[in-house]
C-alpha positions as CSV (number, residue, x, y, z in Angstrom):
1,M,65.3,52.8,-114.6
2,I,63.8,49.3,-114.7
3,Y,60.2,49.2,-116.0
4,S,57.7,47.5,-113.8
5,L,54.2,46.5,-114.9
6,N,53.0,47.5,-111.4
7,M,54.1,51.1,-112.0
8,A,51.4,53.7,-112.8
9,F,51.8,57.2,-114.1
10,D,49.7,60.3,-114.3
11,T,51.4,61.7,-117.5
12,T,53.8,60.0,-119.9
13,L,55.3,60.9,-123.3
14,V,55.6,58.4,-126.1
15,W,58.6,59.2,-128.4
16,F,58.1,57.8,-132.0
17,R,61.2,57.1,-133.9
18,R,61.4,54.3,-136.5
19,D,58.0,53.1,-135.6
20,L,55.6,55.5,-137.4
21,R,52.3,53.7,-136.8
22,S,49.5,53.9,-134.3
23,F,48.7,50.2,-134.2
24,D,50.6,47.2,-132.7
25,H,53.0,49.6,-131.1
26,A,54.8,48.3,-127.9
27,A,55.7,51.6,-126.3
28,L,52.4,53.2,-127.0
29,H,50.5,50.1,-125.7
30,H,52.5,50.1,-122.4
31,A,52.2,53.9,-121.9
32,L,48.4,53.8,-122.5
33,R,47.9,50.9,-120.1
34,R,50.0,52.5,-117.3
35,S,49.1,56.2,-117.7
36,R,46.1,58.5,-117.1
37,R,47.3,60.8,-119.9
38,V,49.6,60.1,-122.8
39,F,51.3,62.6,-125.1
40,C,52.9,61.6,-128.3
41,V,55.9,63.2,-130.1
42,F,58.0,62.8,-133.2
43,V,61.3,64.8,-133.5
44,F,62.8,65.7,-136.9
45,D,66.2,65.2,-135.4
46,K,68.7,67.8,-136.5
47,A,71.6,65.5,-135.5
48,I,70.5,63.2,-138.3
49,L,68.9,65.6,-140.8
50,D,71.7,68.2,-140.9
51,G,73.9,65.7,-142.7
52,L,71.5,64.9,-145.5
53,P,71.1,66.5,-149.0
54,Q,68.4,69.0,-149.5
55,R,66.4,66.6,-151.7
56,D,66.1,63.4,-149.8
57,R,63.4,60.9,-150.5
58,R,63.6,59.5,-147.0
59,V,62.8,62.8,-145.5
60,D,59.8,63.1,-147.9
61,F,58.7,59.6,-146.9
62,I,59.0,60.4,-143.1
63,H,57.2,63.7,-143.5
64,A,54.3,62.1,-145.3
65,S,54.2,59.2,-142.8
66,V,54.4,61.5,-139.8
67,A,51.4,63.4,-141.2
68,A,49.5,60.1,-141.5
69,L,50.5,59.1,-138.0
70,G,49.2,62.4,-136.7
71,A,45.9,62.1,-138.5
72,D,45.4,58.6,-137.1
73,L,46.2,59.6,-133.6
74,Q,43.7,62.4,-134.0
75,Q,41.1,59.8,-135.0
76,L,41.9,57.9,-131.8
77,G,41.4,61.0,-129.7
78,G,45.0,62.2,-129.3
79,H,47.4,64.2,-131.3
80,L,51.1,64.2,-132.3
81,L,53.5,66.8,-131.2
82,V,56.2,67.5,-133.8
83,R,59.5,69.1,-133.1
84,H,62.5,70.1,-135.3
85,A,65.4,70.0,-132.9
86,D,68.2,67.9,-131.5
87,A,66.3,64.9,-130.0
88,A,68.8,64.3,-127.2
89,T,67.9,67.7,-125.7
90,A,64.4,68.2,-127.0
91,I,62.9,65.1,-125.4
92,P,63.9,65.9,-121.8
93,A,62.9,69.5,-122.3
94,L,59.4,68.4,-123.6
95,A,59.0,65.9,-120.8
96,A,59.6,68.7,-118.3
97,E,57.3,71.1,-120.2
98,L,54.4,68.5,-120.1
99,G,55.1,67.3,-116.6
100,A,55.6,63.8,-117.9
101,E,56.9,61.4,-115.3
102,A,58.4,59.1,-117.9
103,V,59.2,58.8,-121.6
104,F,58.3,55.6,-123.4
105,A,60.0,54.5,-126.7
106,N,60.9,51.4,-128.6
107,H,64.4,50.0,-128.7
108,D,66.9,51.1,-131.4
109,Y,70.0,48.9,-131.9
110,E,72.3,51.2,-133.8
111,P,75.3,52.4,-131.8
112,Q,74.6,56.1,-132.3
113,A,70.9,55.6,-131.3
114,I,72.0,53.6,-128.2
115,A,74.3,56.5,-127.2
116,R,71.5,59.0,-127.8
117,D,69.0,57.1,-125.8
118,A,71.5,56.7,-122.9
119,A,72.0,60.5,-122.9
120,V,68.2,61.1,-122.9
121,A,67.8,58.6,-120.1
122,A,70.5,60.3,-118.1
123,A,69.0,63.7,-118.6
124,L,65.5,62.5,-117.6
125,A,66.9,60.7,-114.6
126,A,68.5,64.0,-113.5
127,Q,65.0,65.5,-113.6
128,G,63.5,62.6,-111.6
129,R,61.8,61.1,-114.7
130,G,62.0,57.7,-116.2
131,F,62.9,56.3,-119.6
132,H,61.3,53.0,-120.6
133,S,62.2,51.2,-123.8
134,F,60.6,48.1,-125.4
135,K,61.2,45.6,-128.1
136,D,59.1,46.4,-131.2
137,Q,60.9,46.4,-134.5
138,V,62.0,42.7,-134.3
139,I,60.5,39.4,-133.1
140,F,63.7,38.5,-131.2
141,E,66.5,40.8,-130.2
142,K,69.9,41.1,-128.5
143,D,70.5,37.8,-126.5
144,E,67.1,36.2,-127.1
145,V,68.4,33.8,-129.8
146,L,71.7,32.1,-128.6
147,S,73.6,28.9,-129.4
148,Q,73.4,25.9,-127.1
149,A,76.6,27.2,-125.6
150,G,74.9,30.5,-124.7
151,T,76.8,32.6,-127.2
152,P,75.6,34.7,-130.1
153,F,75.5,33.0,-133.5
154,S,77.8,34.1,-136.3
155,V,76.4,31.8,-139.0
156,F,72.9,32.4,-140.3
157,T,71.4,28.9,-140.8
158,P,71.8,27.7,-137.2
159,Y,70.5,31.2,-136.1
160,K,67.5,30.8,-138.4
161,N,66.8,27.3,-137.1
162,A,67.0,28.5,-133.5
163,W,64.8,31.5,-134.3
164,L,62.1,29.4,-135.9
165,K,62.2,26.9,-133.0
166,K,61.8,29.7,-130.5
167,M,58.9,31.2,-132.4
168,Q,57.1,27.9,-132.7
169,A,57.6,27.2,-129.0
170,D,56.0,30.5,-128.0
171,P,53.6,31.9,-130.7
172,S,52.7,34.7,-128.2
173,C,55.8,36.5,-129.5
174,L,53.7,37.4,-132.6
175,A,50.8,38.8,-130.6
176,P,50.0,42.4,-131.4
177,W,50.4,45.2,-128.8
178,Q,46.9,46.6,-128.7
179,V,46.4,50.3,-128.8
180,E,42.7,51.1,-129.6
181,P,41.2,49.5,-126.4
182,Y,43.3,51.9,-124.3
183,A,43.1,55.0,-126.5
184,A,41.0,57.0,-124.0
185,S,44.3,57.8,-122.3
186,L,45.6,59.8,-125.3
187,A,45.9,63.5,-124.6
188,P,43.8,65.5,-127.0
189,G,45.1,68.6,-128.7
190,A,46.2,70.1,-132.0
191,G,49.5,70.7,-133.5
192,T,51.1,71.7,-136.8
193,L,53.5,69.8,-139.0
194,P,56.5,71.8,-140.2
195,T,56.7,72.0,-144.0
196,L,59.7,70.4,-145.8
197,A,60.9,73.9,-146.5
198,E,60.8,74.8,-142.8
199,L,62.8,71.6,-142.2
200,G,65.4,72.9,-144.7
201,F,64.5,70.4,-147.5
202,E,63.1,70.6,-151.0
203,P,60.6,68.0,-152.4
204,S,62.3,65.0,-154.0
205,N,60.9,62.8,-156.8
206,L,59.2,60.5,-154.2
207,G,55.8,61.6,-155.5
208,E,56.7,61.1,-159.1
209,L,57.8,57.6,-158.3
210,A,54.4,56.9,-156.6
211,I,56.0,55.3,-153.6
212,P,53.3,54.5,-151.1
213,T,53.8,56.2,-147.7
214,G,52.5,55.8,-144.2
215,M,50.6,53.0,-142.6
216,A,48.1,52.9,-145.5
217,G,50.9,52.6,-148.0
218,G,52.5,49.8,-146.1
219,A,49.2,47.9,-145.7
220,A,48.5,48.2,-149.5
221,L,51.9,46.9,-150.4
222,F,51.5,44.0,-148.1
223,A,48.0,43.1,-149.3
224,N,49.4,43.1,-152.9
225,F,52.3,40.9,-151.9
226,Q,50.2,38.3,-150.2
227,A,48.6,37.5,-153.5
228,R,52.0,36.6,-155.0
229,V,54.0,35.5,-152.0
230,A,54.0,31.9,-153.3
231,D,56.1,32.9,-156.2
232,Y,58.6,34.9,-154.2
233,G,61.3,32.2,-154.0
234,F,61.6,32.3,-157.8
235,A,60.6,35.8,-158.8
236,R,62.7,37.7,-156.2
237,D,65.9,37.0,-158.2
238,Y,64.7,38.7,-161.4
239,P,64.8,42.5,-161.4
240,A,62.4,42.8,-164.3
241,L,59.7,40.9,-162.4
242,K,57.4,42.1,-159.7
243,G,58.9,39.7,-157.2
244,P,59.8,41.5,-154.0
245,S,57.4,42.7,-151.3
246,Y,58.7,46.3,-151.6
247,L,58.2,46.6,-147.9
248,S,61.8,47.3,-146.9
249,L,61.2,51.0,-146.7
250,H,58.1,50.5,-144.5
251,L,60.0,48.1,-142.3
252,R,62.8,50.6,-141.9
253,F,60.5,53.3,-140.6
254,G,58.0,51.1,-138.9
255,T,54.9,51.9,-140.8
256,V,54.2,48.2,-140.8
257,S,54.3,45.8,-137.9
258,I,56.9,43.0,-138.1
259,R,54.6,40.9,-135.9
260,H,51.8,41.3,-138.3
261,L,54.0,40.4,-141.3
262,V,55.4,37.2,-139.7
263,R,52.0,36.2,-138.2
264,T,50.3,36.6,-141.6
265,V,52.8,34.7,-143.6
266,A,52.7,31.9,-141.0
267,E,48.9,31.8,-141.3
268,L,49.1,31.7,-145.1
269,S,51.7,28.9,-144.9
270,A,49.5,26.9,-142.4
271,R,46.6,27.2,-144.9
272,G,48.9,26.1,-147.8
273,Q,48.5,29.5,-149.5
274,A,52.1,30.7,-149.2
275,G,53.9,27.9,-151.1
276,E,57.7,27.8,-150.9
277,G,57.8,31.5,-151.4
278,G,56.4,32.1,-147.9
279,A,59.2,30.2,-146.3
280,V,61.8,32.1,-148.4
281,W,60.4,35.5,-147.5
282,L,60.3,34.6,-143.8
283,S,63.9,33.7,-144.1
284,E,64.6,37.1,-145.5
285,L,62.9,38.7,-142.5
286,I,65.1,36.5,-140.2
287,W,68.2,37.7,-142.1
288,R,67.1,41.2,-141.1
289,E,67.0,40.3,-137.4
290,F,70.3,38.3,-137.8
291,Y,72.1,41.4,-139.0
292,M,70.5,43.6,-136.2
293,M,71.8,41.0,-133.7
294,I,75.3,41.1,-135.2
295,L,75.3,44.9,-135.1
296,Y,74.2,44.9,-131.4
297,Q,76.7,42.2,-130.4
298,H,79.6,43.4,-132.5
299,P,79.3,47.2,-132.9
300,H,82.9,47.3,-134.4
301,V,81.4,46.2,-137.7
302,V,80.3,49.8,-138.3
303,H,83.9,50.8,-139.1
304,A,85.8,47.5,-139.4
305,S,85.5,44.0,-140.7
306,F,83.6,41.5,-138.7
307,K,86.5,39.2,-139.3
308,P,89.5,41.3,-138.3
309,A,91.9,39.5,-140.6
310,Y,90.2,41.1,-143.6
311,D,91.3,44.5,-142.5
312,A,94.7,43.6,-143.8
313,I,93.5,43.7,-147.4
314,E,95.1,46.6,-149.4
315,W,92.4,48.3,-151.5
316,E,93.0,50.3,-154.6
317,T,93.6,54.0,-153.8
318,G,94.7,57.2,-155.6
319,P,93.3,59.0,-158.7
320,E,92.6,55.9,-160.8
321,A,90.7,54.3,-158.0
322,D,88.7,57.5,-157.4
323,A,87.9,57.6,-161.1
324,A,86.8,54.0,-161.1
325,F,84.6,54.6,-158.0
326,A,83.0,57.6,-159.7
327,A,82.3,55.5,-162.8
328,W,80.6,52.9,-160.6
329,C,78.6,55.5,-158.7
330,E,77.4,57.1,-162.0
331,G,76.7,53.8,-163.8
332,R,79.6,54.2,-166.3
333,T,81.4,50.9,-165.8
334,G,80.6,49.5,-169.3
335,Y,78.9,46.5,-167.7
336,P,75.2,47.0,-168.5
337,L,73.6,45.1,-165.5
338,V,75.9,47.0,-163.0
339,D,75.2,50.3,-164.7
340,A,71.5,49.7,-164.9
341,A,71.5,48.8,-161.2
342,M,73.3,52.1,-160.3
343,A,70.9,54.0,-162.5
344,Q,68.0,52.5,-160.6
345,I,69.4,53.5,-157.2
346,N,70.3,57.0,-158.4
347,Q,66.9,57.7,-160.0
348,T,64.7,56.0,-157.5
349,G,66.5,55.3,-154.2
350,Y,65.8,51.6,-154.6
351,M,67.9,48.7,-155.8
352,H,66.8,45.2,-156.4
353,N,68.3,42.8,-153.8
354,R,70.0,40.6,-156.4
355,L,71.5,43.7,-158.0
356,R,72.8,44.9,-154.7
357,M,74.9,41.8,-154.5
358,V,76.1,42.1,-158.1
359,A,76.9,45.9,-157.8
360,A,78.7,45.4,-154.5
361,C,80.7,42.5,-155.7
362,F,81.7,44.4,-158.8
363,L,83.0,47.4,-156.8
364,I,84.9,45.2,-154.4
365,K,86.2,42.3,-156.5
366,D,86.4,43.8,-160.0
367,L,87.5,47.3,-159.1
368,G,89.3,46.4,-155.9
369,I,87.7,49.3,-153.9
370,D,87.2,49.2,-150.2
371,W,83.7,48.0,-149.4
372,R,83.2,50.9,-146.9
373,R,83.1,53.3,-149.8
374,G,80.3,51.5,-151.5
375,E,78.5,51.0,-148.1
376,A,78.6,54.8,-147.6
377,Y,77.2,55.4,-151.1
378,F,74.3,53.1,-150.5
379,A,73.7,54.6,-147.1
380,L,73.3,58.0,-148.7
381,H,71.1,56.9,-151.6
382,L,68.9,54.0,-150.5
383,N,65.4,54.9,-149.4
384,D,65.4,51.8,-147.1
385,F,68.9,52.4,-145.7
386,D,69.2,50.4,-142.5
387,L,72.7,50.3,-140.9
388,A,72.6,46.7,-139.9
389,A,71.3,45.3,-143.2
390,N,73.5,47.6,-145.3
391,N,76.6,46.8,-143.4
392,G,75.8,43.1,-143.3
393,G,75.2,43.0,-147.0
394,W,78.4,44.8,-147.9
395,Q,80.5,42.7,-145.6
396,W,78.9,39.6,-147.0
397,A,79.9,40.7,-150.5
398,S,83.4,41.5,-149.4
399,S,83.7,38.2,-147.6
400,S,84.7,40.0,-144.4
401,G,81.4,39.5,-142.6
402,C,79.7,36.8,-140.7
403,D,78.6,33.9,-142.8
404,A,79.8,35.8,-145.9
405,Q,80.4,34.4,-149.4
406,P,83.9,32.9,-149.7
407,Y,86.5,35.4,-151.0
408,F,87.0,33.4,-154.2
409,R,83.3,33.5,-155.1
410,I,83.4,36.4,-157.5
411,F,80.2,37.2,-159.4
412,N,80.7,37.5,-163.2
413,P,78.6,40.5,-164.1
414,I,78.0,39.1,-167.6
415,T,76.7,35.7,-166.6
416,Q,74.7,37.3,-163.8
417,S,73.1,39.5,-166.5
418,E,72.4,36.6,-168.8
419,K,70.9,34.5,-166.1
420,F,68.7,37.1,-164.2
421,D,67.9,39.5,-167.0
422,A,68.1,37.2,-170.0
423,E,65.8,39.3,-172.2
424,G,67.4,42.5,-171.1
425,R,64.2,44.0,-169.9
426,F,65.7,45.6,-166.8
427,I,68.7,46.9,-168.7
428,R,66.6,48.5,-171.4
429,R,64.5,50.3,-168.8
430,Y,67.5,52.0,-167.2
431,L,69.9,52.1,-170.2
432,P,67.6,53.0,-173.1
433,Q,70.6,53.8,-175.3
434,L,71.1,50.0,-175.5
435,A,67.5,49.2,-176.3
436,K,68.2,48.2,-179.9
437,L,70.7,45.5,-179.0
438,S,69.4,42.0,-179.2
439,D,68.7,39.9,-176.1
440,K,72.0,38.2,-176.5
441,E,74.1,41.3,-177.4
442,I,72.9,43.6,-174.6
443,H,74.8,41.9,-171.8
444,A,78.3,42.7,-173.2
445,P,78.1,45.4,-175.9
446,W,81.8,45.5,-176.4
447,L,81.7,42.0,-177.8
448,V,79.3,43.1,-180.6
449,P,81.1,43.9,-183.9
450,R,81.4,47.7,-184.3
451,M,79.6,47.5,-187.7
452,L,76.6,46.0,-186.0
453,L,76.7,48.5,-183.2
454,A,76.8,51.3,-185.8
455,Q,73.7,49.8,-187.5
456,R,71.9,50.1,-184.1
457,G,73.1,53.7,-183.7
458,I,75.5,52.9,-180.9
459,E,79.1,54.0,-180.6
460,L,81.1,52.8,-177.6
461,G,82.7,55.6,-175.9
462,R,80.0,58.0,-177.1
463,D,76.7,56.4,-176.3
464,Y,77.9,53.8,-173.8
465,P,81.3,53.3,-172.2
466,E,83.8,50.6,-172.9
467,P,84.4,48.3,-169.9
468,I,86.6,50.0,-167.3
469,V,88.1,46.7,-166.3
470,Q,88.3,43.2,-167.8
471,H,86.6,40.8,-165.5
472,D,89.0,37.8,-165.9
473,A,92.0,40.0,-165.2
474,A,90.2,41.7,-162.2
475,R,89.3,38.3,-160.8
476,K,93.0,37.2,-160.8
477,R,94.0,40.5,-159.1
478,T,91.3,39.9,-156.4
479,L,92.5,36.4,-155.6
480,E,96.0,37.9,-155.2
481,R,94.7,40.7,-153.0
482,Y,92.8,38.3,-150.7
483,A,95.8,36.0,-150.4
484,V,96.9,38.0,-147.3
485,V,93.8,36.7,-145.5
486,K,94.3,33.4,-143.9
487,A,90.6,32.6,-144.2
488,P,89.1,29.1,-144.5
489,A,87.7,28.3,-148.0
């Protein structure tokens, strides 16, 4: 059904998904303005949750954020209905139960979500109800940023330039979708939030990691970042520094507003308070939208290379490859920066962006393992897992994606370590067994004389593994492997 601003409803239902906030919310704004009474719901979707481990930090984060959303809606005079069911059937059933004439939601661009929403829309239509969806998690979507030829971009820089030009031409794209002025339409009530146990989950270590949750958590992180955004362009590359915004998890689940983030950094830049870092951070937000656009325009990337020629590459398989993959997953490669990065994701669900590139490149181009295996591992373990960004990042590292690094650009894990963790601070945090090595020695322990290692209480093979591959030899094999691809340099 096509949404018309002239339509008015008696009762509607707002379905929260990856937009867990009660402010600057497109679907909620439109529902409140067009309806006499608005109900709100969040569904712990069994179609998604049933495939997750019992201890999953993302479920903890969502659970806490849904609780915060419910409390905030209560403050506004409404309440949040919570269901634990298959969303595709639960939403039409709830709409019928409430007598809602329409369901309002915000767009989701992932193929499975698009299929789910189509099924929900069809079920609602069969009941004589509408389904109305709105742009909310991005500034520009789908076909909104196109080349002069009217085609989607496949290279980032021209996309970014067109994105910026479009934003500057129409600043209203950053305007918030107001909720509070229309909150009187929220339907009051009371509800209960299922416990993690009732959802089939056990508490993770999210609380021990002190990861801020909900709208308040996202706001606090952004306030902290604004004070150091000017240094972002430099600090973001060094995993031992407090360089990133740490907002990726909040962007993933919508506890922050992308319009507020972009508008704020633009205002800081206009006042000369964001430095070069502000422009670099905005570029990262545009990368996020670029990959969402690519996923929407080219859904085949979920299972195959963006550049089909790269599917001809023959990856390592068999027991040795499986053992190498396990060593990578468990941080036992013998390359300290790679192993520290894997320890970080395994212990916290977070991995620094520079290290995501290093770890991915090592798996693909040092171990010769299919990028899809690494992508799946990150998908399972990253708190901020987003299909578009994760897929885009892995295809970038494998050189198979749009605007990817050239296949012959192969990160050297030692020089990356020496450059971006020169003092070994990050490595020591996650590999304490190497703490006694000097700043020079810690990047390649196997090059340290065994006598010196013994003096530091380290025995390779016992306290820390020998390298599972020699980088120079692996690089040569990779160039041979990629020779089947007739790709431009």
